N, C-alpha and C positions, 0 to 999 in steps of 0.2 A: 171971390176969394177960394171958393172951392176949386175953382179951375187953377188957381195959382198953386194950391196945396197937391193937386194931383200931379202937376207939372213938376214940382219939387220931387216928389217921391219917385217920379219915373226917371228922372235924371240921376237922383240918388242910387236907384237899383242898377242902373247902367253902369255906373262907377264902380258899385259894389261886384257886379259880373266881372268887369274888366280886371278888377284887383286879384279876384279870385282865380281867374284864368292865368295871370301873370305870376301868382303864387304858385300854383301848380306847375307851370313851366319852368320857373326858377328851381323849384324843388327838384323838378327832374334832371336839369342840367347840373345842380351842384351835387348831386348824388352821385358820387366817383366810386363808390364801393359796390361791387358785383356781390350780391348776398350768397356766396357760395365761397368753398376753398378751392374750386376746380374749375380749369378751362375745358370745355367739352369740344370734340371735333368739329362741329358746326358753329361754334362761338368765337369771339375775338376779344381781345382787351385793347382798348384804344388808349392813347396818352390822356391821362387824367382818370383812368379808371384803375382798380386795383381788386385783386383777390385776397381774401384774409384766411389764416389757417383756422381750423375749427375752434380752438380755444382763445382766437385773437392775439397769438403770440407774435407770429410773423406776417408780414404784408409782401405782397409781390406787385410791381407795377413799375412805371417809368418814373425816372427823377434826373436831376440835374445835381452834380456834386459841387459844393461851395459855390465860387462865382462863375462856374462853367454855365454855358448855354446849351452845351450838348445834352441829348437825352440818351439815357440807358435804362435798360431793364434789370431790375436790380430786386433782391430781397432784404428788408430791413425790420428791426423790432417794431411791434405796432403801437405799443404805448409808451415810448420813450420819446419825450420832447424833442430834443435835438436827434434829427433822424441819424441812425446808425445802421449803415449798411453793412451786410455781412456776405455778399455774393453779388457778383455783377455778371450779366450773360454775355453782354457785347462789349467788354471792356476796351478793346481795340477797334471797335467798328461802332462808334456812337451814331446815333440818328440826329441830323442837324438841325432839326425843327420839332415842332409837337405832332407831326404827321405820322409818327409811328404807330404800328398796329402789331401785337402779338398774336398769332394764330396757328392753327395746323395748315399745312400744305395738302395736297391731294395725296401725297406719298406717306402721310402720318406723320411727317417732321415738323417740330415746332420751330418756327421761323418768326423774324421781325422784318415787317415790311416799312417801307417809308414812302413818302408822298410821291416820289419820282420812279418808284417801281423797283428800286434795289433791294435784295433780300439779304438777310444773315440767318443762316442755320443755327440754332441754338442747341437742338438736340436731334437725333436721327431715331425715330419710331420705328425701324426695323421693317417698313414697309407696310405696318399695320394700320388699317384705317379705324380701328375701335379703341383709339388711344386717347387718353385724358391726361391732363397736366394738373397736379395737386400740390398745394403748398401745404406740408405737414408742421405741426407744432414744434419739431425739433429744428425747423429751418431748412429742411431738405426739400427741394422741388423734385418730385418724381414724375416719370411717364410710365403709365400702367394701363393693363386692359380695362375697358369699361365693364365688360362681362366679369372679368376676373381680377379683382383689384390686388389681390396677392401677386399677381403676376408683373413684375417691374420689368421695365424695358430700357429704363436710363434714369440716373439720379445726380443731381447737382453735387451730392456728397463725394461723387467720384472725382469731380472737376473743380476743386476748392480755388478761390481766388487768394484774397490776403487774410481770411478768417477761418479759425480752427473752432468748431462748435462740437458740443456734447454728442457722442455717437459718431463722429466723423472719423474715418481712418485715415492716419498718414502714414506713408511707407510704401511698399511694394504689394501689389496685388497682380500676381502673374508677373509680366514684364513691365507693367505701368507704375511709374512712381508717382505717387499722388502727393503734391507738395504745396506750400504756400508760396506766392509772389506778390510782391509789395506793389502798391500803387505807385505810379510816377510821382504824383503830388498829391495833396490834400484836395485838389481841385480835378484830378485827372486820374481815373482808375486804371489807365493803360498800364501794361507790364513793366514794373520799375527795375531798379537796380539790383533788388534783393531777393533772394528766395531761401526758403527754409523747408528742409526736408531731410530723408534718409539718406546717408552715403551710399551710393550704389556699389562701390568696391568693398566696404566693409559694413555689411547690412546690419543695423542695429545701433550705429552711430548716427546721430544727427547734425547736421551742418547748417550754417547760415552762410549763403555764398554771397558774393558782391560781384557782380559781372562776370560770373563763372568761377570765380577765385574764392577759396576757403576764407571766410572772415571770421567764423567762430565755429568751435567744436564743443559737442555736449558731453562728450564721453560715452562710453558704451553702457547699457542697461546692466545694472548691478543685481538683478533678479527681483528688484522691488520699485525702482524709480531711476529717473534721469535727475541731472542737476536742474532740469526746469519743471519737474513735476513734483517736487516735494511739498505737498500741500495736504494738510490734515483734512481739509473740506472737500477734497477731491478723490476719486478712485479711478485707477489707470489699469487698462488693460493691454498687455503686450502679447501679441500671437506671433509665433514663427514655426513655420512648417512649409512643406514643398509647394504649396499654393500661394501663401502670403507671408510677409513680415510686415505687421502693423503695429500702430499705437492709437488707442482711442481712450477717451476718458468719460467720466460723468461726475456731477457734482452730487456733494452730501449736506443738506437734503436734494432730492432730485428737481425741486422746484427752483433751486439757485440759478440766477441769470449770470453765468460766467462765459467768458471767451478768450481765446488767444488771437492776437492779432500782430502781424508783421507789418510794421509801419514803414513809411517811405524813406526813413533814415536808417532802417536796418535793425531797428530794436525789436525783439520779440517780446510782447507783453502780455501778462495775464490779467485780466480786467474782470472786476465783478460790479454789478449795479447795485448801488446802496440807496435806493430811493427813499427807504424809511429813515434814512440818518441824513445823508448829504445831497439826495437827489441828483447823483452823478455817478460816472465809473471810477471805482477806485482801482489803482494800480497795485496788485498784488505781488508782482514780481517783474522784472524786467532783465532781459539778457541780450548782449553781454552785459554783466553787472558791475564791471569795474574798468578802470582806464586801460588796464593791460589784459582784459580777457578777451577782446577780439584778436583775430589771429593776425600776427605780425604787424601790429599799428605802427612801428617805427621803421618799418621797411628793411631792406637787406642790410645786415650787420648792426642795425639798430637795437639798443638794448632799452627795454622798457621797465620802468621803476614803480611798482605798484603802489608805494607808500608815498608817491608825489602828486600832485594836482595834475589836471588834465594837461596845462599848457606846458609843464615842466617833466612830463613823464618821460620823454625820450632824451637819450644821450648816445654819443658815440663811444666806443671802446678805443682803447690805446691804439694810436696808429691809424686813425680814422677821422674824417671830417664830415660834417653834414653835406649830403648830395645837393642840397639846393637851399642855400641861405634864407633866400626869400620864403620858400615853403615852411621851414622850420620856424621862422619868427611868426608866420601867419597861424600856425598850428597844423599845417599840412605836413606831416613827417613821413608819409608812405614811400618818398624817395630814397629814403634810408641815408645810409652812410658810404663813403668811397675812401680809399686807401689814399694816404699820403705818399706812400712808397709801395710800388708794386712788388709782389714777391719775386724772388730770384731762381726759385727752385732750389739751387745750391747754396747751402749756408743759412736758409731761413731758420728762425727759431719760434718758439711759443710764448704767448703771454697768458699768464695763469689768471683764470677769473673763477673765484670759488662761490660756492653756493647759488649758481645760477640755475634757472628752470631751462632745461635742456630742450632744444629742438626735437621734434618727433620724427622728422626724415632721416635718421641715421642709417649708415650700414654697419651693421653689427657682425663683428668676427668673433666667435665664441672661441676659437682655437687660440686666440691670442690673448693673455690674461693680464699681464704685467704692464706697467705704465710705460717703461723704457721700449718694451718690444711693441707696443701701440704707437708711441710716438716715431720709431723708426719706420714703421709701415707706413704711417702718413708721410714722412719726409721723402720716402722712396717714390712718391706719386705727387706730381706737379699741380694736380689739381685738387689735392686734399688739402682743404683749408682749416680743419679744426678736428679735434679729437678729444674723446673723454673716456674714462674707465670706470664702469658702474656696474656693480655687482660682479666683479672680475671679469667684465667682457668689455671688450675694446669696441668703441662705436667711432666711426669716421664719418665726416661731413665733407661733402663736395660742392664747389661753387659757391654761390652767395648763400649764407647762413641767414635764415628767416625765424622770426618768432623767438628771440631772444629774450629772457625775462629775469629780472632781479627783484628780489624782496617778496615773491610769490612763487608758487610752485607752475612747472609748465607740465610737460609729460613725466619729466623726472628731475631731481634736483641732485647737482654734484658739482665738481670743479670742471671747468670747461677751459680748453687750452686751444687758444686761436693763433694761427699761424700768422706771423708778420716777416717782414724783411729785416734782416739781423740789426740793421742801422736804426730801427725804431725801438730796439732794446738795449741799446749801448748805455752801460751805467756810467754813473758820474762818480769819480773816485774821491777819496778824502784827500787834503791837502798833502799828506806825506806820501800818498800813491801818485798824485800829481807831480810832485818835484822829481820823483824817481823816474816817472815817465817823461819829464822834460830833458833829464840828463841823457836817457837812452834814445830820445826821439830821432836824432840824426841818423844812428845807426839802423835803426828800425825802419826809418823812411827810404834808405837805399834798398834796404832787403825787400821792403814790400813793393817798390817800384819795379824791381827785377820779378816778383811773383807776378804783378799784375800784368806786365809787359809779356810774360811767358802765357798768362792764361787769356789775354786779349788775343794773342795770335792764335791760340786754341780754339777760341770762340769763333774767330774769323775764319778759321780753317773748316770747322764744323758748320759755319753759316754757309760756306760756299759749296759743302757737300749736300747741305739740305737743298739750297737752290737748285744745284745740279740735279738733284733727285726729282725735283718739280718740273724741271725742263726736260729730263728723260721721260717722265711719266707723260708729259704733254707729247713730245716728240716720238713716242712709241709708234705713232702713225702718222703718215703725211697728211699734213693740212696747209689750207692757205689762209685761214682765218687768223685774225688778230688774237693773241693771248699774252698775257704778261704774268712773269713770276715776280710777286711783290716781296719786299722785305718786311719784317714784321714791324721794323720802326715806322716805315711808312703807312701801314694800316693803324698802328697805334695813333699816329699823328691825325691821320684822317678821321678817325672815330673819337678824338679828344681823349685818347687813352682808354678807350671803351668805356666811356661815361654812362651813367644812367640816363643823363638827358639824351643820349644818342641811342639808347636801347629801344629796339622796335618791338620785342617780344622774346620768349624762349620756349623751345621744343624740347624734345627727347634728346636731341644731339646737343643742345648748348644754346647760347643767346645768338641773337641777330641784330646789327647795329646798323645805323645809318652813317654814312661816312661822305667826306668830300676831299677830293684829290686835289692837289695844288692847282691844277689847270682849271677847277671849279666843277669838275664832273662829279655828280652825286652817285655813290654806290651803296650797295647792300652787302654787309660783311657777315658771312655765317661762320661762326667759329665753333669748331668741333670740340667739345668737352670730353676729356679722358675717360668719363664714366659713363659717356653717351651710349644709348642702344644703337647708334650708327656708327660703325667701326670702319676701318681702313677700306674694306672692300665698298662699302657706299660712297665713302669719300672718292675712291678711284672711279666709280661709276659716274659720279658727276663730273669728273674731269675728262674722263674718256668718252663720254656720250654726249652730254649737253654742249661742250666746247666745240665737238665736231658737227653738231647740227646746226644748220643754218636755215630758219624758217622765220616769218614775221609773227607766227603764232606760238613760238617757243622762246622762253626767257633766255637771255644772253649771258652766258659766262664769260666774265672778263679777264679773270686770271686766279691765281691762287697763291698761298703762301705756306711753305712747310719749313719749320724751322724748330728743331728740339722736338718738344712735346706739342707745339703749336701747329694745328692744320685748319687753314682758313681758305674759304672760298669767296670770291668777289664777283657779285652780279651787278648787272644794270639795275637800278632802282626805280621802282613801281610807285609813283605818288598817288594813285587811286586805289591802293590797297588791294585785298583780293575780293572774289566774286562773293564770298560767303557774308562778307560785311554789307554788301547791298542786299542780298537775297534774306538774309536772317536778322538784320538790324534796323528794319523799317525804312531803309533807304531805297527809293524808288527809280528804277531806271525806265519802267514802262516799255514802250516796243523797241527800245534800243537793243532790248535782250536778242532780238532776232539776229543782229550782227554778231553778236557774243557767242550765240550757238552755233552760227555758221564758222567763227574763227576757231572755236574749241575743235569742231569737225574737222576742218582743214588741218589743224595741228596734228590730230590723232592720225588721219590719213596720210599724212607725211611721215609720221613714225612707223606706220604699218607697211606702207608700200613705196614711198618715193625717196626715202632716205638711203643713205649708202648701207645701211643695216636696216633689218626688220626689228624694230623695238617695240616690246611691251611695257607699258609704263609700270602698271600694278599698282598705283595709288593715285588715280584721278578721281578729284574731288573738288568742292567748291572753294575750300581754303588753298588748293594748289593751282587755282585759275587766278593770275594776277592782272591787273588792268592799267594799261600805260595811260598817259596824260589825255590821249584821245578816246579812251575807253576801249581800245583794242586788248582781247583777251591773249594771255600768253600762258602755256603751259609750264609749270616749273616742278622742281624737286624729282630728280631723276636718280636718288640714291638707291631706289628699290627696283629700277629698271632692269630689264634683261635683254639680251641680244640673241636673235635666232639666226641660224644658218639658213642659207637660201632654200633649202628642202624641209627645214623644221616646219611644223604647222602647231605643235604645242609641246608642253615640257612638264615634267612633274618635280615637286620639290616638297621636303619635309619641313622647310622653313617657311611657314605661311606669313608673309608681311603685308600691310596694306591697312585699311580702315574698315572698320565694321560698319556696315549699312551700305558700302560701295562694292563689297567683294561679291563676285559670281559665286553661285552654291558649289560648282565643281571644284573651284579654287579653295573657298573657305573650308570645305569638308573633306577634300581628297587631295589638295594641293596640285591639282592641274590648271594650267593657266595657258592662255593663247590670245590671239587678237580678239577673240570674243569675249575675254574677260575684260578687256577694257571696253569693249561695246556695253557690255552689262554695266559698267560704272558710267558710261556715257549716258546710258538710259536713265539710271538713278538721277542723274544731274539734270537732265534734260525735264524731268517731272518735277525736280525741286525748283527749277528756274521758273517753271509755268505756274506752279502752286505757291511758291514762296515758303514751302513747308519743309523742314529737314527731315530727312528720313530716318537718320540716328537721333533719337529724342522724340520721335513722333508720339502725341498723346492720342489715345486711343479714340476713335469716333465711332460709335455703334459697336459692329462686330470687327471693325478693322483695327489691327494691330501695328500696322506700319504703312508707309506711304504708298507702296506698292498695291498692298491690299486694298487700301482706299481708293486708289485710282482704279483699280480694277472693278470694284464693286460699283463705282459710279459709272464707268465705261459700260458695264453690262446692263444697268439700268436705263442706259441712254441719258445719264445726267452729268455728262463729262463736264459742262459748263461751271458746275459747282466746284470742280477741282481747281480753276483757275483763280489766281490772285485778282481780286476786283481791279486793280489798277492795270494789270496786264489784260484783263479780258476787255475793260473799258476803252483801252488805248489802241490795243491790236485788232485787225480784222479776225472776224470769229472762225474764218476758215483756216487762218494761220495757226489760231491756238489750238484748233481741233488737230491739225496736221502733227503738231509739235506732240500732242498727247499720245496720238496713234503711233508715231514713230518711238516715242519714249517707252510704250508698252510693248512694242515689238522687240526693243533691245533687252528688256528685262525678263524675256521668256525663259523657263525652266531649262530648256535643252540648248546648248550652244549652237547646235545645227540650225534651229529655228531663227536665231539671231541673225540680223542682216550684217554685212560687212560696212566699213566706214564709207567705201564708194557707193554702196547701194543707199546709205543713210542721206548722204549729201544730194544724192540723185532724187530721193524722195521728198527732201525738204525743198529742193529748187524747184522741181517738177510737179506742180500740184495736179497736173491732169493724169498722172500716173496712178493707176488705182493700186492700192495698198492691201494685201491679205490681211484678214482678221487675226489680231493678236490672239495667242493661246495664254493660258493663265500663267501670270508671272510666277517667279520663285519665290519662295516663303510665304506664299499666300495662306497655304494651310498650318503652316508651323508659326508663322508670326514671330521670328526670334529676333528680328533685327533690331527691335527698340530696346533690348536688353542692354546692349552695350553702350548706349549714349544716350540715357533717359534725362539727361538735363540740357539737351540740345547741343551737346559738343559732340565731337567725333574722337575716336580713340584710334591712334596710330603710332607705329614705331617712330614715325617722323612726322610730328604734328604742326611744324610751324611754317608759315609762309614767310617770304621776304619783303612784303610790302609793309607800308607805316600803318601800323595798328594804333587804335585810339580805344579807351575804354568805353563801353556802352552800357 
C-alpha cells in the first residue's frame, strides 16, 4: 500500500514539473512585448514582438492590414481594440511572411530584413554606431544618440504616410514637402491615388491631389485658420519664414486622442476617439465636404450644382452634351461635356450664365474694364473660350473650362459668358416674325447663297495659302524623307473631332490626341494652343529638326497642319507610353532597361555627332523618352532643341528652357549650353532608371536632398547597391548595375569638362574591361536645390507633355 502511494506521488510530481516547464516556455513564447520603448544597436525586433511608448500610447511592430498576409512595420494606438495604424515604414516593400526582423545594420541604419536576406532601409543613422530607435508617446519614431538623447538623427514625423498626428508638421521644411499620401486600399498601405499637402507654387494653400491633378483646394491661411482647421477643441500653429512654411496642431485638452487621415477614397477626415461614449472614432469633419467641393467634379465644361444630390449634381451648359453617356449614368462625370457644334472663330457668340462660381485659372487684364471691350478682346483670339467682368477687370479663359459651379461659390461669383458657335444661339421668333421671315426668305436665301459662295472661296484660298506655308516650311531644306501636309478636316476626322475619348493628355502647349487615319495608321496629334508657352519658334523647330532626322531611337514626325489659327503636328503613335510611366508608376521592366539605356545613348550620339547638324536637345527626361511596341526607346519633343554650327561648341541664352532636375548647372544658372548639357541630363536619367527614383520630387533621405546627392553619398561609402531598385538589382548582373551608376555619376559632375561625351559613354557601357576614372562630386550636392521645383514627384517644364498613351495612376 505504501509502495503504491509513493509511486502515485512520484508520477504526480513528474506531471507537475512538466506542466510548470511548459507554462514557463509558453509564457516566454507568448510574451511579444519588449519591456522598453527603444530598440538598441545590438538588439532586434522579430515579427510578433513590439515596443511600446513610455505611457503605452503607441506601439511599434509588424502587422498585416485587413485581409492581407503581407507583413509591414508600423505604428498604431496601443489601447484601441481595432488596430488603428498611423504610420507604415515599408508601405511599398512588404515582407512576404513572418520572417521579418527590424534591427540596426553595421552603419547605424534602421533596416528590415526578411528570411531570404533581402533588406529595406527604414532610416539612415548618418553612419553613427551609437543610435537607438525610440517610439514616443506622440507616435513619433525617432533615431537619436544613445549617449545624448536630445540629438535627433531622424524622425518618422518628417516622413508621414496617411495620418497627420498632433505635433507633426505638414508643409515645407527647406525644399522638402511633408505631405500625406493615401493607402491604395484598406488592405494595402502602398502609396495610393491621393495626396494632401501644401501647394509648392503658392505656399500656404493646401491641396488634395488625385494622381497628381488638383482634386480639392483649401484656400489660403486667413491668419487664424483654414477651412479644415476650424475646431474649438484644437489649436493650430502656422509658421512661415525663410527656413519653413508649415502647419501643426494640438488638441485641447492635450490628452485628446485626435488625428487627421487621408483615406483611400480621397477624403481628408478629422477623427476623435470617443471611448467613454461610443467606443469608436467619431468623424468631426470631412473634406471635400460637399458634392461640388472637389476640384472640377464634372470635368471640362461641366457645371456642378451644389443644391442637387450626388447623382444629379452635374449638367452640361447650352451647346454641350455629356462626353460619355455611359459614364454620366454611372456617376462618373469626370469626362465632362463636349460641344455639339465647334466654334468657328469668326461670328461666334456668347451664352450668358449668371451667378456662377468662376474658375480660378483666368487671365486677368486690368487695363480692360468694360464688358463690350472684354467681349471684343475674347473674340479676337480663337482660343478664348469664355470671359467675365469682375470688379471692373476683364478675365479671359482659354481651352477647356474646368471647375464651373452653380449654386455655391467658387473662387468668385459673377456672370460667366461662354463662347459658342452662333448657330447654337439662334433665337426662335414669334409667329409674326416667322411670317415676315417667310415672305422675305426667297430674297434672303439668294443673297445668303452669294455671300456663302464668296466666303467659301476666300476660305479655300486661305487654306491653300496655309497649306503652301506648311509645304514651304518643310521644303526650306532638301530632304528625301516622307512628310505630309494634312488638312484640318482630316485631323478632325482622325481624332473624332478632338473628342475627350481620344485625348491622351495636355501640356503647356496644348492637348495631345490619339487618331486613326483612313488607311488604319495610328497617329499622335499635338495641337498647339494659342495661349501655349510653346510658340511659333518651337513649332518650326519640331518641323525643321525632327522631320529631317532619321534614326531608330528618335520619334518620327509624319506631317503637320497649319490652317488659320491651327498649328498641329502629327507623330507616329507610341502604344507603350513614356519611360516615366514604367520608372515611377510601379511598372517593372527589370533588365530590359539595359537596351533602353543603350537606345537613348545611341539617339543622343546621333544628335551630337552623326546627324546632318549638331543638335542639343535641352529637355531630355524620362517623359520625353517614348517606347514603341517592342519597348525600343525614342527621344521626342524637339521644340527646345538648338542647332550648332560645325565649329560651335557651346552657346549662351537669356531664355533658359527645360525641366528642373535635369538641367546642367551651367545652363540653369548662366544660360550656357553644349553637348555636355545633354550629357548631364542623360546622367540624371541613368540614375533614375537604375534607382526607380525621380530626381525632381526626391524625398530627403538622411542628409541627401536630391537623387544626385543620395547616389554620391552611397558611392563614397561603398554602398552603391542600395541605390538600385530591388527589381533591377535582382534581375541584372551586379557588375552591369555598378557600371551604370558609375557612368551616371561621371555624367553629372559639376564641371562640363569632366563629363564624358556620348561616344565615351557608349564605349564605357559596352566595354566593361575599360577602366573608368573615379567620378568627382556631382553638381548641386552641397546646394541641394533640385527638389524645390518638383516636390510632388512631377517635373516642371515649358513643354511637359509626351505623345504616348497615358493613363491615370
